[in-house]
N, C-alpha and C positions, 0 to 999 in steps of 0.2 A: 463811801461814795455810791450812787446811784446802782443799783445792779448788784449788790451784797445785801443780805437780808439781818435784821439785827433780831437780837431775841424776844419773842412774840409769843405768849401762851396760845393764841390761836392758833401758830404757823404748824402745829403737828396736825392740828385736824383738818386745817385747809389743804395740807399735802395730802390725806388721805381721801380726801373730796374730789382730789384733782383741779386744786387752782392753780390756775397760770402763773409761772415763776416770777416774771417782768411785772406783772399786775401786781402781786405782793411786794416785790421790792420797789415799785413806785408808792404805794401805800404804806409801806413802812418809813421809807424814809419821809415821806410828808407827816405823818404821824408822832415818828421818834419817840415812843412811851418812855423808854428806858432813860430819856435825856430831860423831859418837862412831861408835868401833869396835862390831861387831855386840855383841850381848847374847846370850848363850848360852841362858837359859832363859825361856820364855813367859811365866812370872810377872812378872818384872819388866817385858817388855814389856807385858803388861796395866797394870802399875802406872805405867808412863810414861803410857797411853795418858789412864788414871784423871786425872792431873796435869794434863794438855792441857786434858782435858773440864773439870776446874774452873777451870781457868786464863782459856779461852773464855768460861765461863757467868759466873764476876765479871767481865770487860771489859765483857762484854754489860749486864749491870746499870749498871756504871760510866758507860756512854754512855746508857743509858736516863733515869737519874738527871740528868745533866747536860743531856740535851736533851731532858727532860719527856716521854721516851716511854713507851708502856704497858710495865710490866714480865712477863716468864713468871713463871709459877709454879713450874718446875720446871726441872731440867736439861735435860729432855728437849726442854720448849718451847722454851728457850733454845736449842738445836741445831737445832731444828726451823725457828727464826727466821731464823737465820744462817745455814741451807743455800742459802738461795734467793740470796743474793749469791755462795755458794760454786761453787753448782751452775752458775750463770751464767758465773762464769770458766772452771771445767772443761770447759762447753759449749763456750767459744770457743777455747779451748787443742784439744779434741778436734776443732772443725770446721778446724783448720788443719791437724792431722795425720793428718786421714781420708784414707785412701789411696783412689786413684781405682779403679775398676772395670775391673781387669783380666781379658781373656778363658782365661788360662791359669791364674789364680789357684788356689792349694792352700787359701788362708784367705779368713774374711770376718769385716770387722768389725761387732761389733753394736752398733744404734743408741744411742747416750748418750742420746736423750731419756728412756729409761726411770729414769736415774740422774738426770737434772735435775728430773725430774717428782716421784718417789714413792720413787726406789730409794736415796736418800742417806742415810734414815736407816738402811736396812737395811743397807746396805756398812758404815757405822760400827760396827752390832751385829757383824757378821761378819766384819769387818776382822781382828781377831785369829786366825780361823780361817783365813781367806785367807792371813794371813802366815806360818803356821804350815805350810799347804801349800806356800808357796814355799820355806821355810826346807828344809821336809823334801826337795823337789825339787832345791835347790841339795846339798845333800847326798847326794842318792842315796839316801836311804832310802824305797824305793815302797812298803814295807809302810807305813811310817808316813803316808804320802802317802793310800793305801787304807783305813786306818783311819777317819782324820778324816773323809775322803768318806763312809764308811761309817756315821760316827754325825751327820752334819751335812746329807747331803743331802735327807733328809723335810722340814727345816726350811728349806732354800734358796728363794729365787724361783727362775725360770727364768732368769735372767742370770746369779745367782751359779752354778747349776746349770753353765751354759755356760763359767763362768769356770774352775772347777775341773776340769771334763772336760780345758781345754786345760791347766790344769797336770799332771794326769795325765798327759796325751799327750804334754808335753814332756818328761816325768821319764821314761817309757818310752823315748824317743826319745833322748835324752841318755844313757842308761844302756845304749842297743844291744839291748834285751830285744827278742828274737823270740820265746820261748815263755815264758809266763808256768807259775812252779810252782804245784804242786797247791792248795797253802793260796791262793794268788793267786788263781787261777783260782775258788775261793770267794768270795774278797771282791770280785772283780770280777762275780761272780756276783747279788750283793746291791746293788751298785753300779747295775748296770743293771735290776733290778727296781724301785730305788726313781726310778732316773728315769723307767721306765715309768709309776710308779705317778701322776707330777706332771706325764707329759705334756699332762694336759688344762688344765694352766694355763698354756700358751704360747699366746700371744695373735698372734706373727706368725711370718711364713714363714720370714724373718731367724733366729729363734730355732732352729727345726729344721732349719735348714741347718749350723748352729754345731753342734749336738748329732751330727747325721751326720758333720760333716767330722769332729769330735773322736773318734768309735765307730770309725771306719774305722784309726784308729793305735793302738787298744788293744789290737790281738792276741788278741781274744775274739768268739767267736762268738755274738750274741746269741739267743733263739730266737724263736719266730714272734710271739709276745705282743708284743714290741717295735714289730716292724716292723709290725704290726696298729695299734697304737697311734699309731705315726708316721702311718700311711695316715689314720687316722680323724680326726686333728688337721690333715692337710695339708686333708681336706676342708671342716674348719670353718674354718679360717683363711683359705683361698683367697678367698672373697669379697671380704676386706677388702685382700688382696694387690695389689703392684703388678707389673708386666710383668718389671723386673729382679728382684724377687724370686723371681719363679716361676721365670726364667731359672736362678738360682743353686742352688735348691731341686732342680731337674730336674739342675742338675750333680750334686748330691751325691747324688741318687738312683741315681746311674749306679754306687757302690762296692757296694752289695749285690746288682746283678745280674752285676757282673765277679768278686767274689769268692766270693758263693753261689748265684749264679743266680738271685736273686729279683729279682723285678720286680712295682712294683707293677700295681694291677688297671686293665685296658683300660679302663676307665670314667673313673679318676681320671685317669689320663694326656691322655685325651680334653679333660677338664674344665680340667688343667693349660693344654693347648695353646689351650684356649677364650679362657680368664681373659688369658691372653698377647697373643692375636691382639686382643682386644677392648681393655685397655690399652696395646700397644706403640704405637700409630699417634700417639696424644696425647703419651706419654713422648720420643717420635723426634723429634716437631716441636719440643718443647722445646730436647731437646740431641741432634742427630742424632751428632755430632763422638764422642759418649763411647756415644751408645746403640748404634752400629753394633758393640761389643764384647759388649754384650749380645745382640745377636741373631745374633752368632755361636755365642756360648755354645747360645744356645738350638738352633738348628740341629742342630749336634754332638751335644747332649743328647737331643733329639727321635731324631735318626739311632740313638743308641746304647740308647735305651729302646724302639724298634720302635713308634714313634709313629702311629698312624693319623689322619693330617689327614683330616678330614670337614667339607664345609662349603665351597661356593663362596665366601663369606663369609669363614672363615678365611682360605684359601689367598689369596684376593685382599689380605688384612689384612697378610697376612707378605710378601706380593710387595710390597705397597705399601712396608712398614717396610724392604725391602732397597733399594727404589729411590731413599728419601730420605738412607738411609746410606751407600750404595755410596762416594760422594765419598769417605769416611773410612777405607775399607777397605784396608789394605795392601798391597802388590802380591804378596806371597807368600801372601796367604789369599782372592783373587779365586778358584783354582781349587777349595780345599774348599767355598764357598759353593757355587760351581754345583754340585757334586757331591752335597752335603747337602741340597738342592734337589729335585735331580732323584731323589733315593733315599727323600724323604719325598713324593714325587707331586705337588710344587708347579710347576706348569708356567710357565715362564718367557714372561711376557706380553710384548709389544712396549716399555712405557716400562723396564721392568727391564735387557730386554734390550740398549738403546738407552743406559742408564745404565752398564749393565756394559761396551758397549763403547767407551764415552766414557773410563772409567777406565782399561782395559785400555790404550789406545793411548796415553793421558798417561803411564803407570807402564810402559810397555813397557820403557825402557831397564832398568828395576830388575828387570825378572824373571829367573827364573834362566834356563839355557840349555833345561831340559826345560820347564818351564811353558806356555809356549806351543802345545805339543801338547799337552797335557792340555786348555788350554782349549778345542781343537778335539774331544778328548775327550769334555768334557762337553757341548758344544754337540750333538753325535752323539747322546748318552744323551738328551737332552732334545728328540733331532727339532727343533732348530731349526736353520737355516741362516746363518751368520756372513755379514756385507756383505763387497762386492768388496773393502773398504779391508782390513780384519782379516784376509782372506784374503791379500790382495798382503803384509800385513805378516807374516803368519805364513810364508808359503812364501818369503819374502827373507830372513827369521831362519834358518827352517831350513835353506836351502839355505848360508848362510853358517857354519853350526855345524854342520854335518852329523859332519866328523870327532870333533865330542867329544861326539855323543847315543850313549846306551850301548843296549846290542843291543834291550833292551823298546822304548825308544823309536823305533827304527827302523821296528818295526810299529805303532805306535800312530798315527803320521802318515798312512800310507796306509790304514788302518784307518776314522780317522775321516773321511778323504777319501770314500771311497767308499758310508762311511754317508751323507753330506751331500750326495754327488752332485756333488762337486767333482773335476774331474781338473786335477792337478799338470802343471807342464809336464814334456816327456820330458827335459829337462836335470835338472832335479831329482829325477827317477825313474833316470836313469841313474846319478848319482851314489850315490842311495839305496843302489841295487843292489851299485854297488862297495862301498861302506862294509859293507853287510849280510855280502858276499862276505869282506871283511878281518878282519869280526869274528864269524864263523861259529863258533867254538870258544866264544865265550860265550853262544852262545844257546842256550836252553832249546828243547825239542824243540817245545811249545806256539807259542812266539813264531815259530820257522820257519814252522809250520803256518800260523799267522795271517799273516804275512807273503805267502806264497806264495799264499792265498788273496784276501786286498786286492788284489795286483796281476791278478790276473785278473779280478776286480771292474771293476779300472779300466780293462779292456783293454788292459794293458802287458806285452807277452811280455820278460821277464827274461833269456830264452835258455839253451839248453841247460845251459850250464857251472853257472849258479847254481842251477839248479834239480837237477842233479846235487849238487852240495854240500849245499844243502837236505835233496834226499832222503837223504844219507848222516846229517848229523845227525839226524833225525826216525827213520831205522831205530836208532840206539842208545838212545833212551828210546820205542819203538814202545809197548812194553808197558803203559807211564806214561800214554798218550793216552786219551781218550775216544772212545766210537764215534763223538760228534758230531762231534770235532775229526778224526777221521779221515774221515769223511762230507765234510767242508770239504776234504780234501785230496784227496780223488777227484773231486771238483768241478772242483778247478782243474786236474789232470791233465787231465780233458777238455777243459777251455776251451782249454788251453795245444796238446791234442792230443799230450802228452808223454806216450812210454813210462819208465816208472821200472822198468821190469823185470818180470820172472813171476813173480819171489819175492816183489816188493813189493805186487805185485797181488793176491797169496793171501793176503798176510798184511791187507791191507784188506779183502778179501772175507771172512775169516774173524771180523776184529772186528766187521765191518757187521753179518753176519748171527747173530754171537753175541748183542749188543746192539742188534736192530734195534727194538725196543719203545721204544729212550731215545731213538731220533733222531725227530725231529719228521718228520710229512710234507713240509713244504716244504722240508726238507734231503735226505729220504730219495728223492723222484722226480728232483731234478736229478743224484743219486746213481746212479740206475738209468741215467739218462741219460748220465753218463759213461762207462759202461760201453759204450754206442753210440756215443759219439764214438769210445773207443779201440778198437771192435772187439774187446774182450775180453770172451770170453763165460764167464762164471762157472759152477760146478758148476749142474746142474738144482735139488739141494737147496738152494742158495744164493738163486736167483733164485724157488723158489718160496717160502723164507721171507721174501724182501723183499716179493712179490706179496700174500702173505697179509698182512702188516701194512700195507701199501698199502689193501688193503680195510677192513681193522680201524680205521685211523684216520680212514679217508675221511669226510668231512662235504659236503652238498649243494652247499657252496661252492667246494669243492677241485676243481670238472669239468675245468678248465682243465689239471692234472696228469696224470689218464688218457691226454691224446694223446701225452706224453711217455714213458709205461710203454708204450703199443702200440707206440711210436717204436722204441724201445729194444728190446723184445724182436722186433721184425721184423729189424733192421737184426742183431741176433747170431742171428737163426733159431732162438730158444729155442721150443720145443714149447710156446706155453701152451696152458691150457686153454680150451676152447670157452665155458664158462658166465661165465670172467672177461671174456673179449670181449663176450658177449651182455651181463652187465652192465653193463661200462665204456658200449658202446653205448647201451644204455638211459638210463645218465646224461647222457652228452653229450646225445641228442636231447631230453633234457627241457629242457636249457638250451643247447640250439643257438645262441639269439640272441645268447648272452655269450660262447661260445666264441669266443676270435681266431682271425684269420685263418691266422696259422701253427698253431694248433691242429686248426682243418677240413683242411689240408693235410697234417698229420703223420696224421692218421687215415686218410685214403683211401690216403694211400701204406703204410700199415702191413697195410691189408686185401690191397693188391694185394701186398705184399710177402711174408705172409703166405699167398696164395692163400685167404685166408679168405673165403666168398661169403655176404655179408650178404642181409635180402631187399633188394627193390629199392625198396619204401618209405623204408628207412635209404638208401641212395643218394641218390634223389631229395630227401630232405632235407638232407641235407650239401650236394649240387650247387647245390639253389636256392639255399642261405643263399650257398655262394660268389659266386653270381652276383651276389647284390645288391651285394657287395662288389668286384666286379670294376673297375668305374670307378677306385678310390683304389686299385688294386694295382699298383705299381711293381716290387716284386721279382720277377725273372727266375724265380727257383726258385718261389715260389708261385703262377706262370704255368705253369710246364712239368709241375712232377711231378701235379697233376689229369690233366693229359691222358694223361701213361701211364697213371695209376692207373686211368683209365676203360677205357682199352684192355685192359689186365689185366684189368678186372673183368667186361668184355663189359657196358658201360653205355652206354648213349649219352646223355649229358648236354642235349643239344638243340643245334640249329643255333646259337640266339642266343648260349648259352655260347660253342662253337666259335669264331664269327667275333668277337667281343667280346676272346675270349684271343689269337687271331692279330691284331687289331688292337694290342694293346698290346705285343705281342711284337714286332712291325714298329718301333713307337715304340722299345721298351728294347733294341733288338738287339745295340747295342755291349756291353752288360754280360752279355752270355750266357757262360758258362761251355761247356766242351767237353761235360761231363755232363749240362748242361741241354740243350744242343743235339739231345742222343741223345733225351732224355724228348719232346721237343717232336716231332720227326718219327716218330720211333717210335709218339707215341701219334697224329698225323693219320693215319699210315699204317695203324695198327689198325683205328682207327674210322671207317677211308676218308672220310676229309675231305680235301678238295683245296682248299689255302687261295689258289692262284692261282698262274701264273708270274711275274706282278709281284711279288707277296709273298713269292715262293724269291729274287727275283733281288736283292730289297732286302735279304734278310737275308744272302744270301751275300756281297752289297757291305761287309756290317759286319765279316764274320768271316773272309773270304776270307784277308787276311794271317795268322791264326792255324792256317787250317788243316794246315800242315805240324806245329805241335804237336800235333796230335790225335791219339787211341790210332785203332789198326787197328778199333775196334768202331764208333766215333764215323764214321771214314771211309767206313767200308760202308754206314751209314746213311744219309749224306747221298747216296751215289750208289743205293742201292736207292731212297730217297724219288724222286730225279730219275728211275727207271724205272718207278716204280707210277705217277707222275701224267704220265709221257711230256712232261715240261720236254725243252727242248731244252740239249744237253750241250754245253757250249764247253770249246775246248783246256784250261782249268785244271780243270775236274772230270774231263778224259779222263785228264789225269796224277795224280788220286787213286788210280785203280785200281794204278799202279804202286808209289804211297807206301804203298798198302795191303798189297801182296805183301812190299815189303820191310820193314816193319813186323812182319810175321807171320811171314815168316824169321827175323828177329832175336829176336822173342818164343819160337819153337822153338827156336832155337840156347841161349837163356838158360836 
């Protein structure tokens, strides 16, 4: 009976492609492949169909007469009466064979409800046309398929249009057609025009998805009117759509974007995202196991369509859906989901992260070697730190599989660690550097730069040999590197105090000065500071260009960068212009309470080093601010440099400042370095401040063992301070003069 499908070798493929159940039923009943051979003429097929119709009508009359049922008045009424049972059978069959939603599916099954409700008579009416289309497709007669569609498309209901477009799509695919002939192009234009005209009759988003899916394989470029009709119809059917149908529709809207760079209007994409978010929570609650695939498709498509997700409620709903369905996400899809959420601007809230971490740890054994590193990278992109358990698991996994990681992954791990503020063990970093050296030929120049920079941010010195090899690799592709990457490299060199060679520094300076406008101020200033660390003085033109860019990009909140610029210029003895120094001091004075302690120290040191004489008012403001922070200062460099700077600037910061500094220096004397001893004693002597013999004795007791290693200038300063303040010279101090003479002789000979 009509409504039951018969064995058909093409049935499986049609089900996969989303063919209408009742259309298949009508075609199968007409063709009856399992009972008789194919009939080559359409006329005979129509005759068979007519006989079958008369037979069904006669049988139904007989049943009505036997059981006293009301009789239909016509064949059409008889078919309409019998269609209800047939449609119910077909709907049951369709429910059994309906494919589940798959995230990467290429085809979408059209809802069979249309056939079960009102489409069955229409399917019977056009069954001969659909059969002829199938026969022409099987015969490879593409022109015949197109002719039938040109003639009948205006008469088709939307579901029949979808069916016919699929047949045409399959015909082109099976015959490996890539470029249409001119006459076929003309026919295709007429088909698309007819489809465009009946677009307002589509009542479901799934139908529009099916049309877009079929159109993507027709090797024909629709004009703007087709896409405009699709956009208009989407907006009209959107209020009645489900979250799943919206996700599938967005998936099929990727085709015009990828092929024609044609993207739906932003307003329409925003409405689709809002509709998905509004319906998703309820649909996910009903079936979270299946809906996680829908959510994954939505995230990927929204990312491709460059969707702008607005509103906290919309973001919260999407985050809630991902939290509910996270348990069903496969191991390989964990990291893509995090990446999509990050690129869409959806912050990882605590419930979502906990759900993700739980699934991550449960499915850890099923992850590939590289995926744990990508998880950390995704966390870093979202500025969310992982739990200690996740860090420990990832670190153990990375340590175990380091030898199998590819070159790019070797830099991703330390990059994520430095971004999240996690310091891996030295054991792991040692082995990572060893593997990086072993695989250095496979590194790209940018990967090598990122690895060197990440290690510098982790305060891990990889050694000169590694830096030599990395520098040689970077040199090979230096011209391909951006100015930003080169600035990162210079910063790392400065942090390691590694000298890459004069030629490499010249290349770096030329690249940075040429494209300084492309480098953000937050990276440009540390690059200038790196010159100071390396004591490499670029040309005046380079420094002038960099300082000009600093002033150009400067914002009122960037005042702490100015102290680094002044410090580097002072160390390099660059003849910085007075107007730049005055401008910088003015900006710093305005925000003095917010300047860091290190920033204040760098400024006064720079002024003394450059022999720049600021106004007394400026110096009083700086030293007064430093005095407020003295009680919390334990850094011996921050305590000694202001003393030396005050002496050079001929500025007395006051007895209270000097007393507190001397007290803190006595407490932290064990941390004093040779240069700091010089700055401290020279400052006290220049300012004519006597800290007392007891203080001097306490200081010497902490540094006495280190005196033999001090340079001649430091030892001379120690003896000078003893002499200046008339301290008792013990035997050890008297011996210093002999040591000073020996060191000076050795220096002269050298």
